[in-house]
PDB file of the backbone (N, CA, C, O) and the ligand in Angstrom, with CONECT records:
HET     ZN  A 101       1
ATOM      1  N   MET A   1      96.303 104.106 116.910  1.00  0.00           N
ATOM      2  CA  MET A   1      95.556 105.213 117.521  1.00  0.00           C
ATOM      3  C   MET A   1      95.410 106.379 116.548  1.00  0.00           C
ATOM      4  O   MET A   1      96.318 106.695 115.780  1.00  0.00           O
ATOM      5  N   LYS A   2      94.271 106.986 116.606  1.00  0.00           N
ATOM      6  CA  LYS A   2      94.036 108.186 115.802  1.00  0.00           C
ATOM      7  C   LYS A   2      94.847 109.334 116.394  1.00  0.00           C
ATOM      8  O   LYS A   2      95.126 109.326 117.593  1.00  0.00           O
ATOM      9  N   PRO A   3      95.231 110.321 115.587  1.00  0.00           N
ATOM     10  CA  PRO A   3      95.866 111.505 116.181  1.00  0.00           C
ATOM     11  C   PRO A   3      94.831 112.231 117.035  1.00  0.00           C
ATOM     12  O   PRO A   3      93.633 112.145 116.767  1.00  0.00           O
ATOM     13  N   PRO A   4      95.293 112.950 118.066  1.00  0.00           N
ATOM     14  CA  PRO A   4      94.318 113.621 118.934  1.00  0.00           C
ATOM     15  C   PRO A   4      93.637 114.804 118.259  1.00  0.00           C
ATOM     16  O   PRO A   4      94.179 115.908 118.207  1.00  0.00           O
ATOM     17  N   ILE A   5      92.444 114.550 117.747  1.00  0.00           N
ATOM     18  CA  ILE A   5      91.621 115.594 117.148  1.00  0.00           C
ATOM     19  C   ILE A   5      90.277 115.541 117.857  1.00  0.00           C
ATOM     20  O   ILE A   5      89.647 114.487 117.942  1.00  0.00           O
ATOM     21  N   CYS A   6      89.847 116.688 118.362  1.00  0.00           N
ATOM     22  CA  CYS A   6      88.603 116.727 119.127  1.00  0.00           C
ATOM     23  C   CYS A   6      87.432 116.242 118.283  1.00  0.00           C
ATOM     24  O   CYS A   6      87.228 116.691 117.156  1.00  0.00           O
ATOM     25  N   GLU A   7      86.674 115.320 118.852  1.00  0.00           N
ATOM     26  CA  GLU A   7      85.549 114.709 118.145  1.00  0.00           C
ATOM     27  C   GLU A   7      84.419 115.719 117.909  1.00  0.00           C
ATOM     28  O   GLU A   7      83.596 115.536 117.012  1.00  0.00           O
ATOM     29  N   VAL A   8      84.383 116.769 118.705  1.00  0.00           N
ATOM     30  CA  VAL A   8      83.291 117.738 118.581  1.00  0.00           C
ATOM     31  C   VAL A   8      83.656 118.869 117.621  1.00  0.00           C
ATOM     32  O   VAL A   8      82.890 119.175 116.707  1.00  0.00           O
ATOM     33  N   CYS A   9      84.815 119.489 117.819  1.00  0.00           N
ATOM     34  CA  CYS A   9      85.147 120.686 117.042  1.00  0.00           C
ATOM     35  C   CYS A   9      86.279 120.456 116.046  1.00  0.00           C
ATOM     36  O   CYS A   9      86.670 121.380 115.332  1.00  0.00           O
ATOM     37  N   SER A  10      86.807 119.235 115.989  1.00  0.00           N
ATOM     38  CA  SER A  10      87.869 118.880 115.037  1.00  0.00           C
ATOM     39  C   SER A  10      89.170 119.640 115.263  1.00  0.00           C
ATOM     40  O   SER A  10      90.011 119.726 114.368  1.00  0.00           O
ATOM     41  N   LYS A  11      89.331 120.190 116.464  1.00  0.00           N
ATOM     42  CA  LYS A  11      90.584 120.874 116.787  1.00  0.00           C
ATOM     43  C   LYS A  11      91.674 119.820 116.956  1.00  0.00           C
ATOM     44  O   LYS A  11      91.489 118.826 117.657  1.00  0.00           O
ATOM     45  N   ARG A  12      92.796 120.048 116.313  1.00  0.00           N
ATOM     46  CA  ARG A  12      93.924 119.136 116.452  1.00  0.00           C
ATOM     47  C   ARG A  12      94.754 119.560 117.661  1.00  0.00           C
ATOM     48  O   ARG A  12      95.097 120.734 117.804  1.00  0.00           O
ATOM     49  N   MET A  13      95.071 118.612 118.521  1.00  0.00           N
ATOM     50  CA  MET A  13      95.764 118.965 119.750  1.00  0.00           C
ATOM     51  C   MET A  13      97.214 118.517 119.755  1.00  0.00           C
ATOM     52  O   MET A  13      97.569 117.484 119.187  1.00  0.00           O
ATOM     53  N   GLY A  14      98.030 119.309 120.401  1.00  0.00           N
ATOM     54  CA  GLY A  14      99.437 118.998 120.507  1.00  0.00           C
ATOM     55  C   GLY A  14      99.763 118.325 121.826  1.00  0.00           C
ATOM     56  O   GLY A  14      98.881 118.042 122.636  1.00  0.00           O
ATOM     57  N   GLU A  15     101.051 118.075 122.025  1.00  0.00           N
ATOM     58  CA  GLU A  15     101.490 117.359 123.222  1.00  0.00           C
ATOM     59  C   GLU A  15     101.158 118.109 124.505  1.00  0.00           C
ATOM     60  O   GLU A  15     100.949 117.491 125.549  1.00  0.00           O
ATOM     61  N   ASN A  16     101.107 119.427 124.435  1.00  0.00           N
ATOM     62  CA  ASN A  16     100.913 120.207 125.658  1.00  0.00           C
ATOM     63  C   ASN A  16      99.457 120.517 125.957  1.00  0.00           C
ATOM     64  O   ASN A  16      99.146 121.147 126.968  1.00  0.00           O
ATOM     65  N   ASP A  17      98.572 120.081 125.088  1.00  0.00           N
ATOM     66  CA  ASP A  17      97.158 120.334 125.331  1.00  0.00           C
ATOM     67  C   ASP A  17      96.604 119.311 126.314  1.00  0.00           C
ATOM     68  O   ASP A  17      97.061 118.170 126.382  1.00  0.00           O
ATOM     69  N   GLU A  18      95.606 119.755 127.073  1.00  0.00           N
ATOM     70  CA  GLU A  18      94.992 118.885 128.076  1.00  0.00           C
ATOM     71  C   GLU A  18      93.925 117.989 127.448  1.00  0.00           C
ATOM     72  O   GLU A  18      92.835 117.834 127.999  1.00  0.00           O
ATOM     73  N   CYS A  19      94.237 117.415 126.320  1.00  0.00           N
ATOM     74  CA  CYS A  19      93.236 116.582 125.666  1.00  0.00           C
ATOM     75  C   CYS A  19      93.231 115.192 126.290  1.00  0.00           C
ATOM     76  O   CYS A  19      94.203 114.772 126.919  1.00  0.00           O
ATOM     77  N   LYS A  20      92.132 114.497 126.106  1.00  0.00           N
ATOM     78  CA  LYS A  20      92.018 113.185 126.727  1.00  0.00           C
ATOM     79  C   LYS A  20      91.207 112.252 125.840  1.00  0.00           C
ATOM     80  O   LYS A  20      90.253 112.664 125.180  1.00  0.00           O
ATOM     81  N   LEU A  21      91.608 110.989 125.843  1.00  0.00           N
ATOM     82  CA  LEU A  21      90.867 109.968 125.114  1.00  0.00           C
ATOM     83  C   LEU A  21      89.835 109.370 126.066  1.00  0.00           C
ATOM     84  O   LEU A  21      90.183 108.852 127.127  1.00  0.00           O
ATOM     85  N   LEU A  22      88.567 109.447 125.678  1.00  0.00           N
ATOM     86  CA  LEU A  22      87.512 108.890 126.525  1.00  0.00           C
ATOM     87  C   LEU A  22      86.922 107.642 125.876  1.00  0.00           C
ATOM     88  O   LEU A  22      86.848 107.534 124.652  1.00  0.00           O
ATOM     89  N   TYR A  23      86.510 106.718 126.709  1.00  0.00           N
ATOM     90  CA  TYR A  23      85.884 105.489 126.227  1.00  0.00           C
ATOM     91  C   TYR A  23      84.407 105.509 126.565  1.00  0.00           C
ATOM     92  O   TYR A  23      84.015 105.757 127.705  1.00  0.00           O
ATOM     93  N   PHE A  24      83.597 105.245 125.557  1.00  0.00           N
ATOM     94  CA  PHE A  24      82.146 105.304 125.720  1.00  0.00           C
ATOM     95  C   PHE A  24      81.546 103.912 125.798  1.00  0.00           C
ATOM     96  O   PHE A  24      82.222 102.900 125.615  1.00  0.00           O
ATOM     97  N   LYS A  25      80.242 103.902 126.078  1.00  0.00           N
ATOM     98  CA  LYS A  25      79.529 102.631 126.130  1.00  0.00           C
ATOM     99  C   LYS A  25      79.624 101.938 124.770  1.00  0.00           C
ATOM    100  O   LYS A  25      79.595 102.587 123.724  1.00  0.00           O
ATOM    101  N   LYS A  26      79.737 100.622 124.805  1.00  0.00           N
ATOM    102  CA  LYS A  26      79.877  99.895 123.549  1.00  0.00           C
ATOM    103  C   LYS A  26      78.525  99.494 122.982  1.00  0.00           C
ATOM    104  O   LYS A  26      77.688  98.932 123.688  1.00  0.00           O
ATOM    105  N   GLY A  27      78.320  99.782 121.719  1.00  0.00           N
ATOM    106  CA  GLY A  27      77.139  99.311 121.002  1.00  0.00           C
ATOM    107  C   GLY A  27      77.452  97.956 120.374  1.00  0.00           C
ATOM    108  O   GLY A  27      78.572  97.461 120.504  1.00  0.00           O
ATOM    109  N   PRO A  28      76.479  97.351 119.695  1.00  0.00           N
ATOM    110  CA  PRO A  28      76.693  96.026 119.092  1.00  0.00           C
ATOM    111  C   PRO A  28      77.878  95.985 118.129  1.00  0.00           C
ATOM    112  O   PRO A  28      78.634  95.014 118.108  1.00  0.00           O
ATOM    113  N   ASN A  29      78.035  97.036 117.339  1.00  0.00           N
ATOM    114  CA  ASN A  29      79.157  97.064 116.399  1.00  0.00           C
ATOM    115  C   ASN A  29      80.496  97.183 117.120  1.00  0.00           C
ATOM    116  O   ASN A  29      81.517  96.680 116.652  1.00  0.00           O
ATOM    117  N   ASP A  30      80.470  97.853 118.257  1.00  0.00           N
ATOM    118  CA  ASP A  30      81.701  98.024 119.033  1.00  0.00           C
ATOM    119  C   ASP A  30      82.136  96.696 119.648  1.00  0.00           C
ATOM    120  O   ASP A  30      83.325  96.382 119.706  1.00  0.00           O
ATOM    121  N   LEU A  31      81.150  95.921 120.107  1.00  0.00           N
ATOM    122  CA  LEU A  31      81.463  94.609 120.673  1.00  0.00           C
ATOM    123  C   LEU A  31      82.041  93.694 119.601  1.00  0.00           C
ATOM    124  O   LEU A  31      82.946  92.899 119.857  1.00  0.00           O
ATOM    125  N   LYS A  32      81.493  93.827 118.390  1.00  0.00           N
ATOM    126  CA  LYS A  32      82.004  93.055 117.260  1.00  0.00           C
ATOM    127  C   LYS A  32      83.452  93.437 116.979  1.00  0.00           C
ATOM    128  O   LYS A  32      84.302  92.585 116.720  1.00  0.00           O
ATOM    129  N   TRP A  33      83.706  94.734 117.038  1.00  0.00           N
ATOM    130  CA  TRP A  33      85.066  95.232 116.785  1.00  0.00           C
ATOM    131  C   TRP A  33      86.036  94.660 117.827  1.00  0.00           C
ATOM    132  O   TRP A  33      87.142  94.235 117.492  1.00  0.00           O
ATOM    133  N   ASP A  34      85.605  94.657 119.089  1.00  0.00           N
ATOM    134  CA  ASP A  34      86.422  94.124 120.186  1.00  0.00           C
ATOM    135  C   ASP A  34      86.794  92.661 119.950  1.00  0.00           C
ATOM    136  O   ASP A  34      87.937  92.245 120.137  1.00  0.00           O
ATOM    137  N   LYS A  35      85.800  91.910 119.539  1.00  0.00           N
ATOM    138  CA  LYS A  35      85.972  90.481 119.305  1.00  0.00           C
ATOM    139  C   LYS A  35      87.004  90.259 118.197  1.00  0.00           C
ATOM    140  O   LYS A  35      87.916  89.441 118.315  1.00  0.00           O
ATOM    141  N   LYS A  36      86.820  91.019 117.120  1.00  0.00           N
ATOM    142  CA  LYS A  36      87.708  90.899 115.970  1.00  0.00           C
ATOM    143  C   LYS A  36      89.129  91.318 116.357  1.00  0.00           C
ATOM    144  O   LYS A  36      90.106  90.671 115.981  1.00  0.00           O
ATOM    145  N   ALA A  37      89.220  92.412 117.115  1.00  0.00           N
ATOM    146  CA  ALA A  37      90.532  92.931 117.515  1.00  0.00           C
ATOM    147  C   ALA A  37      91.279  91.924 118.383  1.00  0.00           C
ATOM    148  O   ALA A  37      92.479  91.715 118.211  1.00  0.00           O
ATOM    149  N   SER A  38      90.558  91.303 119.318  1.00  0.00           N
ATOM    150  CA  SER A  38      91.252  90.366 120.206  1.00  0.00           C
ATOM    151  C   SER A  38      91.618  89.083 119.458  1.00  0.00           C
ATOM    152  O   SER A  38      92.629  88.446 119.755  1.00  0.00           O
ATOM    153  N   LYS A  39      90.789  88.717 118.493  1.00  0.00           N
ATOM    154  CA  LYS A  39      91.068  87.516 117.702  1.00  0.00           C
ATOM    155  C   LYS A  39      92.295  87.724 116.827  1.00  0.00           C
ATOM    156  O   LYS A  39      93.160  86.854 116.726  1.00  0.00           O
ATOM    157  N   LEU A  40      92.354  88.887 116.199  1.00  0.00           N
ATOM    158  CA  LEU A  40      93.459  89.168 115.281  1.00  0.00           C
ATOM    159  C   LEU A  40      94.665  89.748 116.012  1.00  0.00           C
ATOM    160  O   LEU A  40      95.746  89.892 115.440  1.00  0.00           O
ATOM    161  N   GLY A  41      94.462  90.080 117.290  1.00  0.00           N
ATOM    162  CA  GLY A  41      95.563  90.614 118.079  1.00  0.00           C
ATOM    163  C   GLY A  41      96.020  91.998 117.666  1.00  0.00           C
ATOM    164  O   GLY A  41      97.176  92.360 117.886  1.00  0.00           O
ATOM    165  N   PHE A  42      95.133  92.773 117.073  1.00  0.00           N
ATOM    166  CA  PHE A  42      95.563  94.126 116.726  1.00  0.00           C
ATOM    167  C   PHE A  42      95.041  95.150 117.723  1.00  0.00           C
ATOM    168  O   PHE A  42      94.004  94.956 118.357  1.00  0.00           O
ATOM    169  N   THR A  43      95.773  96.226 117.843  1.00  0.00           N
ATOM    170  CA  THR A  43      95.365  97.297 118.732  1.00  0.00           C
ATOM    171  C   THR A  43      95.224  98.557 117.905  1.00  0.00           C
ATOM    172  O   THR A  43      96.190  99.292 117.700  1.00  0.00           O
ATOM    173  N   GLY A  44      94.035  98.797 117.440  1.00  0.00           N
ATOM    174  CA  GLY A  44      93.769 100.013 116.675  1.00  0.00           C
ATOM    175  C   GLY A  44      93.041 100.988 117.551  1.00  0.00           C
ATOM    176  O   GLY A  44      93.041 100.869 118.776  1.00  0.00           O
ATOM    177  N   HIS A  45      92.423 101.948 116.922  1.00  0.00           N
ATOM    178  CA  HIS A  45      91.617 102.911 117.665  1.00  0.00           C
ATOM    179  C   HIS A  45      90.205 102.350 117.758  1.00  0.00           C
ATOM    180  O   HIS A  45      89.529 102.213 116.739  1.00  0.00           O
ATOM    181  N   PRO A  46      89.746 102.022 118.973  1.00  0.00           N
ATOM    182  CA  PRO A  46      88.399 101.450 119.087  1.00  0.00           C
ATOM    183  C   PRO A  46      87.340 102.447 118.633  1.00  0.00           C
ATOM    184  O   PRO A  46      87.486 103.645 118.874  1.00  0.00           O
ATOM    185  N   PRO A  47      86.288 101.983 117.989  1.00  0.00           N
ATOM    186  CA  PRO A  47      85.252 102.910 117.492  1.00  0.00           C
ATOM    187  C   PRO A  47      84.485 103.605 118.609  1.00  0.00           C
ATOM    188  O   PRO A  47      83.773 104.580 118.363  1.00  0.00           O
ATOM    189  N   TYR A  48      84.626 103.109 119.832  1.00  0.00           N
ATOM    190  CA  TYR A  48      83.901 103.716 120.960  1.00  0.00           C
ATOM    191  C   TYR A  48      84.794 104.641 121.784  1.00  0.00           C
ATOM    192  O   TYR A  48      84.421 105.054 122.882  1.00  0.00           O
ATOM    193  N   ALA A  49      85.973 104.967 121.254  1.00  0.00           N
ATOM    194  CA  ALA A  49      86.879 105.884 121.935  1.00  0.00           C
ATOM    195  C   ALA A  49      87.048 107.146 121.101  1.00  0.00           C
ATOM    196  O   ALA A  49      87.102 107.082 119.873  1.00  0.00           O
ATOM    197  N   ALA A  50      87.132 108.292 121.767  1.00  0.00           N
ATOM    198  CA  ALA A  50      87.286 109.545 121.042  1.00  0.00           C
ATOM    199  C   ALA A  50      88.080 110.551 121.864  1.00  0.00           C
ATOM    200  O   ALA A  50      88.056 110.537 123.095  1.00  0.00           O
ATOM    201  N   TRP A  51      88.784 111.426 121.147  1.00  0.00           N
ATOM    202  CA  TRP A  51      89.546 112.497 121.796  1.00  0.00           C
ATOM    203  C   TRP A  51      88.670 113.724 122.006  1.00  0.00           C
ATOM    204  O   TRP A  51      87.746 113.990 121.238  1.00  0.00           O
ATOM    205  N   PHE A  52      88.983 114.461 123.063  1.00  0.00           N
ATOM    206  CA  PHE A  52      88.275 115.715 123.302  1.00  0.00           C
ATOM    207  C   PHE A  52      89.254 116.800 123.719  1.00  0.00           C
ATOM    208  O   PHE A  52      90.210 116.546 124.452  1.00  0.00           O
ATOM    209  N   CYS A  53      89.002 118.008 123.241  1.00  0.00           N
ATOM    210  CA  CYS A  53      89.834 119.146 123.617  1.00  0.00           C
ATOM    211  C   CYS A  53      89.378 119.622 124.997  1.00  0.00           C
ATOM    212  O   CYS A  53      88.308 119.225 125.459  1.00  0.00           O
ATOM    213  N   PRO A  54      90.173 120.466 125.661  1.00  0.00           N
ATOM    214  CA  PRO A  54      89.813 120.913 127.030  1.00  0.00           C
ATOM    215  C   PRO A  54      88.426 121.542 127.102  1.00  0.00           C
ATOM    216  O   PRO A  54      87.732 121.413 128.110  1.00  0.00           O
ATOM    217  N   LYS A  55      88.028 122.215 126.045  1.00  0.00           N
ATOM    218  CA  LYS A  55      86.741 122.897 126.036  1.00  0.00           C
ATOM    219  C   LYS A  55      85.577 121.900 126.094  1.00  0.00           C
ATOM    220  O   LYS A  55      84.554 122.182 126.719  1.00  0.00           O
ATOM    221  N   HIS A  56      85.723 120.767 125.464  1.00  0.00           N
ATOM    222  CA  HIS A  56      84.625 119.811 125.373  1.00  0.00           C
ATOM    223  C   HIS A  56      84.784 118.598 126.291  1.00  0.00           C
ATOM    224  O   HIS A  56      83.880 117.771 126.414  1.00  0.00           O
ATOM    225  N   LEU A  57      85.943 118.513 126.928  1.00  0.00           N
ATOM    226  CA  LEU A  57      86.248 117.331 127.728  1.00  0.00           C
ATOM    227  C   LEU A  57      85.296 117.116 128.903  1.00  0.00           C
ATOM    228  O   LEU A  57      84.808 116.007 129.122  1.00  0.00           O
ATOM    229  N   GLU A  58      85.038 118.187 129.657  1.00  0.00           N
ATOM    230  CA  GLU A  58      84.242 118.038 130.874  1.00  0.00           C
ATOM    231  C   GLU A  58      82.836 117.520 130.567  1.00  0.00           C
ATOM    232  O   GLU A  58      82.338 116.602 131.220  1.00  0.00           O
ATOM    233  N   LYS A  59      82.222 118.118 129.578  1.00  0.00           N
ATOM    234  CA  LYS A  59      80.870 117.708 129.188  1.00  0.00           C
ATOM    235  C   LYS A  59      80.887 116.272 128.650  1.00  0.00           C
ATOM    236  O   LYS A  59      80.002 115.474 128.956  1.00  0.00           O
ATOM    237  N   ALA A  60      81.888 115.965 127.862  1.00  0.00           N
ATOM    238  CA  ALA A  60      81.981 114.623 127.276  1.00  0.00           C
ATOM    239  C   ALA A  60      82.144 113.561 128.357  1.00  0.00           C
ATOM    240  O   ALA A  60      81.627 112.450 128.237  1.00  0.00           O
ATOM    241  N   GLN A  61      82.867 113.918 129.413  1.00  0.00           N
ATOM    242  CA  GLN A  61      83.096 112.969 130.503  1.00  0.00           C
ATOM    243  C   GLN A  61      81.794 112.559 131.190  1.00  0.00           C
ATOM    244  O   GLN A  61      81.694 111.472 131.758  1.00  0.00           O
ATOM    245  N   ASN A  62      80.807 113.439 131.128  1.00  0.00           N
ATOM    246  CA  ASN A  62      79.518 113.128 131.753  1.00  0.00           C
ATOM    247  C   ASN A  62      78.627 112.295 130.849  1.00  0.00           C
ATOM    248  O   ASN A  62      77.516 111.931 131.235  1.00  0.00           O
ATOM    249  N   LEU A  63      79.101 111.993 129.654  1.00  0.00           N
ATOM    250  CA  LEU A  63      78.253 111.286 128.682  1.00  0.00           C
ATOM    251  C   LEU A  63      78.799 109.914 128.302  1.00  0.00           C
ATOM    252  O   LEU A  63      78.329 109.298 127.345  1.00  0.00           O
ATOM    253  N   THR A  64      79.782 109.439 129.046  1.00  0.00           N
ATOM    254  CA  THR A  64      80.404 108.160 128.661  1.00  0.00           C
ATOM    255  C   THR A  64      79.509 106.949 128.933  1.00  0.00           C
ATOM    256  O   THR A  64      79.846 105.828 128.551  1.00  0.00           O
ATOM    257  N   HIS A  65      78.371 107.173 129.592  1.00  0.00           N
ATOM    258  CA  HIS A  65      77.422 106.070 129.775  1.00  0.00           C
ATOM    259  C   HIS A  65      76.608 105.858 128.506  1.00  0.00           C
ATOM    260  O   HIS A  65      75.858 104.888 128.398  1.00  0.00           O
ATOM    261  N   LEU A  66      76.758 106.773 127.538  1.00  0.00           N
ATOM    262  CA  LEU A  66      76.087 106.651 126.240  1.00  0.00           C
ATOM    263  C   LEU A  66      77.069 106.068 125.221  1.00  0.00           C
ATOM    264  O   LEU A  66      78.272 106.005 125.475  1.00  0.00           O
ATOM    265  N   THR A  67      76.545 105.644 124.069  1.00  0.00           N
ATOM    266  CA  THR A  67      77.462 105.237 123.008  1.00  0.00           C
ATOM    267  C   THR A  67      78.047 106.510 122.398  1.00  0.00           C
ATOM    268  O   THR A  67      77.497 107.597 122.577  1.00  0.00           O
ATOM    269  N   LEU A  68      79.139 106.379 121.694  1.00  0.00           N
ATOM    270  CA  LEU A  68      79.817 107.551 121.133  1.00  0.00           C
ATOM    271  C   LEU A  68      78.915 108.373 120.197  1.00  0.00           C
ATOM    272  O   LEU A  68      78.860 109.594 120.339  1.00  0.00           O
ATOM    273  N   PRO A  69      78.204 107.738 119.241  1.00  0.00           N
ATOM    274  CA  PRO A  69      77.346 108.562 118.365  1.00  0.00           C
ATOM    275  C   PRO A  69      76.288 109.339 119.133  1.00  0.00           C
ATOM    276  O   PRO A  69      75.978 110.477 118.780  1.00  0.00           O
ATOM    277  N   GLU A  70      75.725 108.731 120.190  1.00  0.00           N
ATOM    278  CA  GLU A  70      74.719 109.424 121.004  1.00  0.00           C
ATOM    279  C   GLU A  70      75.340 110.615 121.724  1.00  0.00           C
ATOM    280  O   GLU A  70      74.771 111.707 121.756  1.00  0.00           O
ATOM    281  N   ALA A  71      76.506 110.387 122.293  1.00  0.00           N
ATOM    282  CA  ALA A  71      77.185 111.451 123.034  1.00  0.00           C
ATOM    283  C   ALA A  71      77.565 112.610 122.107  1.00  0.00           C
ATOM    284  O   ALA A  71      77.416 113.777 122.470  1.00  0.00           O
ATOM    285  N   ILE A  72      78.053 112.282 120.922  1.00  0.00           N
ATOM    286  CA  ILE A  72      78.459 113.326 119.973  1.00  0.00           C
ATOM    287  C   ILE A  72      77.257 114.154 119.534  1.00  0.00           C
ATOM    288  O   ILE A  72      77.354 115.368 119.353  1.00  0.00           O
ATOM    289  N   ARG A  73      76.131 113.483 119.368  1.00  0.00           N
ATOM    290  CA  ARG A  73      74.931 114.195 118.953  1.00  0.00           C
ATOM    291  C   ARG A  73      74.548 115.233 120.002  1.00  0.00           C
ATOM    292  O   ARG A  73      74.198 116.366 119.671  1.00  0.00           O
ATOM    293  N   ILE A  74      74.617 114.835 121.262  1.00  0.00           N
ATOM    294  CA  ILE A  74      74.277 115.761 122.348  1.00  0.00           C
ATOM    295  C   ILE A  74      75.297 116.897 122.438  1.00  0.00           C
ATOM    296  O   ILE A  74      74.930 118.061 122.600  1.00  0.00           O
ATOM    297  N   LEU A  75      76.564 116.552 122.332  1.00  0.00           N
ATOM    298  CA  LEU A  75      77.617 117.570 122.443  1.00  0.00           C
ATOM    299  C   LEU A  75      77.513 118.591 121.313  1.00  0.00           C
ATOM    300  O   LEU A  75      77.657 119.792 121.540  1.00  0.00           O
ATOM    301  N   LYS A  76      77.264 118.112 120.105  1.00  0.00           N
ATOM    302  CA  LYS A  76      77.191 119.035 118.971  1.00  0.00           C
ATOM    303  C   LYS A  76      75.979 119.940 119.082  1.00  0.00           C
ATOM    304  O   LYS A  76      76.012 121.094 118.654  1.00  0.00           O
ATOM    305  N   LYS A  77      74.918 119.416 119.653  1.00  0.00           N
ATOM    306  CA  LYS A  77      73.718 120.202 119.856  1.00  0.00           C
ATOM    307  C   LYS A  77      73.983 121.275 120.906  1.00  0.00           C
ATOM    308  O   LYS A  77      73.613 122.436 120.732  1.00  0.00           O
ATOM    309  N   ASP A  78      74.627 120.872 121.993  1.00  0.00           N
ATOM    310  CA  ASP A  78      74.911 121.792 123.096  1.00  0.00           C
ATOM    311  C   ASP A  78      75.883 122.887 122.708  1.00  0.00           C
ATOM    312  O   ASP A  78      75.744 124.035 123.132  1.00  0.00           O
ATOM    313  N   PHE A  79      76.873 122.527 121.898  1.00  0.00           N
ATOM    314  CA  PHE A  79      77.907 123.502 121.559  1.00  0.00           C
ATOM    315  C   PHE A  79      77.667 124.115 120.189  1.00  0.00           C
ATOM    316  O   PHE A  79      78.358 125.045 119.773  1.00  0.00           O
ATOM    317  N   GLY A  80      76.660 123.565 119.491  1.00  0.00           N
ATOM    318  CA  GLY A  80      76.307 123.900 118.123  1.00  0.00           C
ATOM    319  C   GLY A  80      76.769 125.238 117.681  1.00  0.00           C
ATOM    320  O   GLY A  80      76.526 125.629 116.539  1.00  0.00           O
TER     321      GLY A  80
HETATM  322 ZN    ZN A 101      86.585 120.481 121.013  1.00  0.00          ZN2+
END
C-alpha cells in the first residue's frame, strides 16, 4: 500500500486524519493489473485506488463511477 498522501493536493496524512482510500472504476489497464496481481498472488496498491484528505474526500466519493485519472482531472479542475 502507498502511504496516505492525498491524490489531489499531495498532503501527507497521519493516523489521526480522516483520510480514506477510495476505489474507482477500473479501466483496461486496471483489469490487467488485477489479473496479474491475482496470478502472482501479490497485494500491492491497485492503480485504481487513491487516498484523499478530508478536504477532498467528499467530492472524490461522488466520482468513483469514473476511472481514477478522469476523477483526478475533475477534482484538480474544481479545486485548482
Ligand atoms: Zn487533498
